[in-house]
C-alpha positions in Angstrom: -0.1 0.2 0.1 3.1 2.2 0.9 5.0 1.7 -2.2 1.6 2.4 -4.6 1.0 5.7 -2.5 4.9 6.3 -2.8 4.4 5.5 -6.8 1.3 7.8 -7.4 3.6 10.5 -5.6 6.4 10.1 -8.1 3.9 10.2 -11.2 2.5 13.1 -9.8 6.2 15.1 -9.4 7.2 13.7 -13.0 4.1 14.7 -14.7 4.7 18.5 -13.1 8.4 18.2 -14.0 7.2 17.2 -17.7 4.8 20.2 -17.8 7.3 22.8 -16.8 10.2 21.3 -18.9 7.7 21.5 -22.1 6.0 24.9 -21.2 6.1 26.9 -24.4 6.9 29.9 -23.0 8.2 31.3 -26.1 4.7 30.9 -28.1 3.3 34.2 -28.5 -0.2 32.3 -28.6 0.3 30.6 -25.3 1.5 33.8 -23.5 -1.8 35.8 -25.1 -4.0 33.2 -23.4 -2.2 33.4 -20.2 -2.9 37.2 -20.7 -6.5 36.1 -21.5 -6.9 34.1 -18.5 -6.0 37.3 -16.5 -8.2 39.8 -18.3 -11.4 37.2 -17.8 -10.3 37.1 -14.0 -10.4 41.2 -13.9 -13.5 41.5 -16.0 -15.4 38.6 -13.6 -13.7 40.6 -10.5 -15.2 44.1 -11.7 -18.7 43.0 -13.3 -19.7 40.2 -10.9 -18.1 40.0 -7.8 -19.4 43.0 -6.1 -22.8 43.3 -7.3 -23.8 39.6 -8.1 -21.5 37.1 -5.8 -21.8 38.9 -2.3 -25.5 39.6 -2.5 -25.9 35.9 -3.2 -23.2 34.9 -0.5 -25.5 36.9 1.9 -28.6 35.4 0.7 -27.1 31.8 1.2 -25.8 32.7 4.6 -29.3 33.6 5.5 -30.9 30.7 4.2 -28.5 28.5 6.2 -29.3 30.7 9.2 -33.0 31.5 9.1 -34.7 29.3 6.7 -36.3 26.3 9.2 -34.8 22.8 8.0 -38.2 21.8 8.4 -39.2 24.2 5.9 -36.6 22.9 2.9 -37.4 19.6 3.7 -41.1 20.0 3.6 -40.7 21.6 0.2 -37.8 20.6 -1.3 -36.9 17.3 0.3 -36.8 13.4 -0.7 -40.5 13.2 0.6 -42.0 16.3 -0.8 -44.8 16.3 -3.6 -42.6 16.6 -6.7 -45.1 18.9 -8.7 -44.7 21.5 -5.9 -40.9 21.6 -5.7 -40.2 21.0 -9.0 -42.6 23.8 -10.1 -41.0 26.3 -7.8 -37.2 25.4 -8.5 -38.0 25.5 -12.4 -39.8 29.0 -12.8 -37.0 30.4 -10.3 -35.0 32.1 -13.0 -38.1 34.4 -13.8 -37.3 35.9 -10.4 -33.2 35.6 -10.3 -31.6 37.0 -13.1 -28.2 35.5 -12.5 -25.2 33.8 -14.2 -23.8 30.2 -13.7 -21.9 31.6 -10.9 -24.2 33.5 -8.8 -26.5 30.6 -8.4 -23.9 28.6 -6.6 -24.5 29.9 -3.2 -28.2 29.9 -3.3 -28.0 26.2 -4.5 -25.4 25.6 -2.0 -27.3 27.3 0.7 -31.0 24.9 -0.1 -28.7 21.9 -0.6 -27.1 21.5 2.8 -30.2 22.5 4.5 -31.8 19.4 3.5 -33.2 20.1 -0.2 -33.2 16.8 -2.2 -30.9 16.3 -5.2 -33.5 16.6 -7.8 -35.2 19.9 -7.1 -31.8 21.4 -6.0 -30.3 20.5 -9.4 -33.4 22.0 -10.9 -32.9 25.0 -9.4 -29.1 25.3 -10.5 -30.2 24.7 -13.6 -33.1 27.1 -13.8 -31.4 29.8 -11.9 -29.4 31.3 -14.8 -30.9 29.4 -18.0 -34.9 31.2 -17.5 -33.8 34.5 -17.6 -36.4 36.8 -18.8 -34.1 39.9 -20.3 -31.9 37.0 -22.1 -34.8 35.2 -23.5 -36.3 38.4 -24.9 -33.1 39.5 -26.2 -32.7 36.1 -27.5 -35.9 36.3 -29.4 -35.3 39.7 -30.8 -31.6 39.1 -32.0 -31.1 35.4 -33.0 -35.1 35.0 -34.0 -38.4 34.1 -32.2 -37.8 30.7 -33.1 -34.7 30.4 -30.9 -36.3 32.1 -28.0 -39.5 30.1 -27.8 -37.2 27.3 -28.0 -34.8 28.2 -25.4 -37.5 28.8 -23.0 -39.4 25.8 -23.5 -36.0 23.9 -23.4 -34.9 25.6 -20.2 -38.3 24.7 -18.2 -37.9 21.0 -19.5 -34.6 20.6 -19.0 -35.1 21.7 -15.3 -37.3 19.4 -14.4 -36.1 16.4 -16.3 -32.7 16.6 -15.4 -33.4 17.0 -11.8 -35.8 14.0 -11.9 -33.3 12.0 -13.5 -30.8 12.7 -10.7 -33.0 12.1 -8.3 -33.8 8.5 -9.8 -30.1 7.7 -10.0 -29.5 8.6 -6.6 -32.9 7.2 -5.2 -31.1 5.3 -2.4 -28.4 7.7 -1.4 -31.0 10.6 -1.1 -33.4 8.4 0.8 -30.5 7.7 3.3 -29.4 11.4 3.4 -33.0 12.2 4.0 -33.1 9.8 7.1 -30.0 11.3 8.2 -31.5 14.9 8.2 -34.5 13.8 10.4 -32.5 11.9 12.7 -29.6 14.3 13.1 -31.6 18.0 12.4 -28.8 20.5 12.2 -31.6 23.3 12.4 -30.8 26.3 15.0 -34.1 28.0 13.9 -37.0 27.0 15.7 -36.9 29.1 18.5 -36.7 31.9 16.0 -39.4 30.4 13.9 -41.8 31.1 16.6 -40.8 34.4 18.0 -40.9 35.8 14.2 -43.9 35.5 11.9 -43.4 34.2 8.4 -43.9 37.9 7.0 -41.3 39.1 8.6 -38.8 36.6 7.0 -40.4 37.0 3.8 -39.8 40.9 4.0 -36.2 40.1 4.9 -35.3 37.7 2.1 -37.2 40.0 -0.5 -35.2 42.7 0.5 -31.9 40.7 0.1 -33.5 39.4 -3.4 -34.5 42.7 -4.6 -30.8 44.0 -4.4 -29.4 41.0 -6.2 -32.1 41.7 -9.0 -32.0 45.3 -9.4 -28.4 45.9 -8.8 -27.9 43.7 -11.9 -30.6 44.9 -13.9 -29.2 45.0 -17.9 -29.6 47.7 -20.1 -32.0 46.6 -22.5 -31.6 47.4 -26.5 -34.8 50.0 -26.8 -34.5 53.1 -25.0 -38.0 52.8 -24.0 -40.9 50.4 -22.6 -41.0 48.6 -19.1 -37.7 47.2 -19.1 -36.1 50.4 -19.9 -38.1 52.4 -17.3 -36.9 49.9 -14.5 -33.5 50.1 -15.7 -33.4 54.4 -15.4 -34.5 53.9 -12.0 -32.5 50.5 -10.9 -30.5 52.4 -8.4 -33.2 54.4 -6.8 -35.1 50.6 -6.7 -32.0 49.0 -5.3 -31.6 51.7 -2.5 -35.4 51.4 -1.5 -34.7 47.9 -0.8 -31.2 48.3 1.2 -33.7 50.7 3.1 -36.1 47.8 3.8 -32.9 45.5 4.8 -31.9 48.2 7.2 -35.4 48.1 8.8 -35.2 44.5 8.8 -32.0 44.2 10.8 -33.2 46.5 13.4 -36.8 45.2 13.6 -36.7 41.6 13.0 -33.3 40.7 13.9 -32.8 42.7 16.8 -29.5 44.5 15.7 -29.2 48.0 17.9 -30.9 50.9 16.4 -27.4 53.1 17.1 -25.5 50.7 15.1 -27.8 51.0 12.0 -28.1 54.7 12.6 -24.0 54.9 12.2 -24.0 52.5 9.6 -26.8 54.7 7.6 -24.7 57.6 8.2 -21.7 56.3 6.7 -23.6 54.8 3.9 -25.3 58.2 3.0 -21.7 59.8 3.5 -20.4 57.4 0.9 -23.4 58.1 -1.9 -22.3 61.9 -1.0 -18.5 61.8 -1.8 -19.0 58.7 -4.5 -22.4 58.7 -6.0 -21.5 58.3 -9.5 -19.2 55.1 -8.3 -22.3 52.8 -8.0 -19.6 49.6 -7.2 -17.7 51.6 -4.5 -20.8 52.7 -2.9 -22.3 49.0 -3.1 -19.1 47.5 -1.9 -18.6 50.5 0.9 -22.2 49.3 2.1 -21.6 46.0 2.4 -18.3 46.7 4.5 -20.5 48.6 6.6 -23.5 45.8 7.0 -20.4 43.4 7.7 -19.2 45.5 10.6 -22.7 45.9 12.2 -23.2 42.3 11.9 -19.6 41.5 13.3 -20.3 43.6 16.5 -23.7 42.2 16.9 -24.4 39.2 18.9 -26.8 36.3 18.4 -28.4 35.5 15.0 -26.7 38.5 13.3 -23.4 37.5 14.1 -24.8 34.0 13.2 -25.6 35.2 9.6 -22.3 36.5 8.7 -20.1 33.9 9.8 -22.4 31.6 7.3 -22.1 34.0 4.8 -18.1 33.9 4.9 -18.4 30.0 5.0 -20.0 30.1 1.8 -17.6 32.3 0.5 -14.8 30.3 1.5 -16.0 27.1 -0.3 -16.9 28.9 -3.0 -14.0 31.9 -4.2 -11.1 29.7 -4.5 -12.5 27.1 -7.0 -14.3 30.1 -8.9 -11.1 31.9 -9.4 -9.5 29.0 -10.7 -12.2 28.2 -13.0 -12.6 31.5 -14.6 -9.1 32.0 -15.1 -8.7 28.2 -17.2 -11.9 29.4 -19.2 -10.5 32.4 -19.9 -7.2 30.5 -20.9 -8.7 28.0 -23.1 -11.5 30.3 -24.8 -11.0 33.9 -24.0 -13.2 36.7 -22.4 -16.4 37.8 -23.6 -14.9 41.0 -24.9 -12.0 38.9 -26.9 -12.9 35.4 -27.6 -9.4 34.3 -28.5 -8.2 32.1 -25.9 -5.5 28.9 -26.6 -8.4 27.7 -28.7 -8.7 29.5 -31.8 -12.3 30.9 -32.4 -12.1 29.8 -36.1 -11.8 26.4 -35.3 -14.8 26.4 -33.0 -16.9 28.4 -36.0 -15.6 25.8 -38.4 -17.2 23.0 -36.1 -20.6 24.6 -35.4 -21.9 24.9 -38.9 -24.2 22.6 -40.3 -27.1 20.5 -38.2 -24.9 17.3 -37.7 -24.9 15.5 -34.5 -21.0 16.4 -33.9 -21.8 19.9 -34.6 -24.6 20.3 -31.8 -22.4 18.0 -29.7 -19.4 20.3 -29.8 -21.6 23.2 -29.5 -22.9 21.9 -26.3 -19.7 21.0 -25.1 -18.1 24.6 -25.6 -21.2 26.0 -24.2 -20.7 23.8 -20.8 -17.0 24.7 -20.4 -17.0 28.3 -21.5 -17.8 31.1 -19.0 -21.1 33.5 -20.1 -22.1 36.4 -17.9 -25.6 37.1 -17.8 -26.8 38.4 -21.7 -23.5 38.1 -23.0 -24.2 34.9 -24.6 -26.4 36.7 -27.0 -24.0 38.7 -28.7 -21.5 35.9 -28.8 -23.8 33.5 -30.4 -24.9 36.1 -32.6 -21.4 36.3 -33.7 -20.6 32.7 -34.2 -24.1 32.8 -36.4 -22.8 35.3 -38.7 -19.4 33.1 -39.1 -21.6 30.2 -40.4 -22.9 28.6 -36.9 -26.3 26.6 -37.6 -29.5 27.0 -35.6 -29.5 23.7 -34.2 -26.2 24.0 -32.3 -27.0 27.7 -31.6 -30.0 26.4 -29.5 -27.7 23.6 -28.0 -25.1 26.2 -26.9 -28.1 28.4 -25.5 -29.3 25.5 -23.4 -25.7 24.3 -22.2 -23.9 27.4 -21.9 -25.4 30.2 -19.7 -26.2 27.1 -17.0 -22.7 25.9 -16.9 -19.5 26.7 -16.8 -15.7 25.5 -16.0 -16.0 27.7 -12.9 -19.2 26.4 -12.0 -18.2 22.8 -12.3 -15.5 23.1 -9.9 -18.0 24.7 -7.3 -20.4 22.1 -8.0 -18.3 19.3 -7.2 -17.5 20.7 -4.2 -20.8 20.7 -3.0 -22.3 17.5 -4.1 -19.2 15.2 -5.4 -17.3 14.8 -8.7 -19.7 11.4 -9.9 -22.9 13.4 -9.4 -21.2 16.7 -11.1 -20.3 14.6 -13.7 -23.4 13.2 -14.4 -25.1 16.5 -14.2 -22.9 17.7 -16.6 -23.3 14.9 -19.0 -27.1 15.1 -18.9 -27.1 18.8 -19.5 -24.7 18.2 -22.5 -26.4 14.8 -24.0 -30.0 16.9 -23.7 -28.6 19.9 -25.2 -27.2 17.8 -28.1 -30.3 16.1 -28.7 -32.5 19.4 -28.5 -29.9 21.2 -30.8 -30.1 18.5 -33.5 -34.1 18.1 -33.9 -34.6 21.9 -33.8 -32.0 22.0 -36.8 -33.9 19.7 -38.6 -37.4 21.6 -37.8 -35.8 25.0 -38.8 
């Protein structure tokens, strides 16, 4: 046994040595790909960490601390009514306009609170896939048929993939459900009795409102409902922030002087840096974190739980984003180690291979919310078929290499491989038949 272990160490050392020995540092494309990896990391940090991931971490932390484990098991657990759990999970994306990485803390939160694998996976897929703005943008730019097919496919995929995952691991899920029942980790029973349901709804609605409206994208047309909401997005976000502040003092028993001091700091930040929305947002988060840190009881538990999700997810996410940029480039410059021309040439027509290749590329490439549409438009101009386009739309926004690494840390390698495989296979088949129809 010892010799086998030593042999594995030797092989690992030899592999690392060979990788560095043959490292093509003189290759211009290799150096440019490294630069693209760091460029994608910079872009992700600027565009998604502050406004997307940080609110998602706080929501996930709140789920762990304030949502009753019995409630999660009742609606999403192994024995829950499937039509209820899958209906809620499959349409969640209409509320959460998030990307494949932002959904991860929320997925980890409900899964660790006792949600069944099937409903949790349905939520994981639907969150970034069923984005109202993205679907409208798809229909307007890429065609109504692609927009409709994307909508139907995303809803169906989330339910079917969740049911298949639940069926494959039904024995393990049953044992997990029994373990949650016999060894509950719930610390919220006394809190639930003291605080009415409507108070929890206001508390969570304030955080979800901040997440949704802070990331509200600018529509193509400068008129209509979506543009009006975009014009007032920061005012609406501020209103939800005020609601959150009231929740802290009214529901979570944070001392009023702390809230008033924090509000004064946030107002001063807005006065001096009002044009820099990200800086204002980040400093506001810092103020709230300090308030929670010096508070006792459940408010402090919320911050601790939020930090635990950040530690779990951020390292793997950063590694995945860099590798994705290294291989495929960034949204602004999709030129990584794998030439963009290769991808364009392999997704033309409507063969099973072209659809499969589009699904694989979509699954591993990182797409921020709404960015998949202009990227796909460029590929279609270069000759991409409608079938592979749908395959990429169904696999791309819901998956990415960064998200795969994080999902693996939550549910394990085997389940992650099965989940990714199901998405790729179903996307391939759907794209192929869609290509035959159109």
